C-alpha angles and dihedrals in degrees: 000000000000112000126184115229085221088068093050105040149008124230144204128196141185141146147265110187109304094346125093115211118208123186117196116196123191114240089216124031091230090060094059095085088052090055091049090051101042107025094073132169090251093049093051093043090052091048092054098034094119094046106046131054099195140054131292124234125195128203124189118220103184094171088061095036086236144122123212122206128194113204106198119205092020102123107049093244099329138272098314096045107031128094090197116124090237103039091157095055097239095143095053090088091057091046090050092052090056088067115113119212127208106225122179110254095240092051092047092049093048090054096041093238120179114241118236113256113258 
C-alpha cells in the first residue's frame, strides 16, 4: 500500500550552515516503529537527490517518537552565503512530508494506516 508520510507524521526543519535539519514526528506512537523501518537513510537520500549535494544522516529519538535527518549540502553554503530562496531550509519539512512510503498491505492494515489518494 502507498502511504503518504504527511498522513503519518508532522515535521519541522531548519538550518545549521549548509546543512538542513528535518525532524519527523509520528502522529501516533504506534506508527513510530513503522517510520523507523520504512523511512530509511537511502529512501530520504533518494527523495532529496536533486536538492542536496552531500550525505544524509539519521538519528532515532524513540522517547519523542521521532527521527531527525541531517541533509548535508542542502543550502548552497547556508543563510549568509546562499542565493537560494530558502537559505534557512524551512521548506524541507514540507518536502519531506511529500514522500510516499510503500508499506506491505498486512502491516498497513494492522496499524490502520490511511492509503494515499490515487
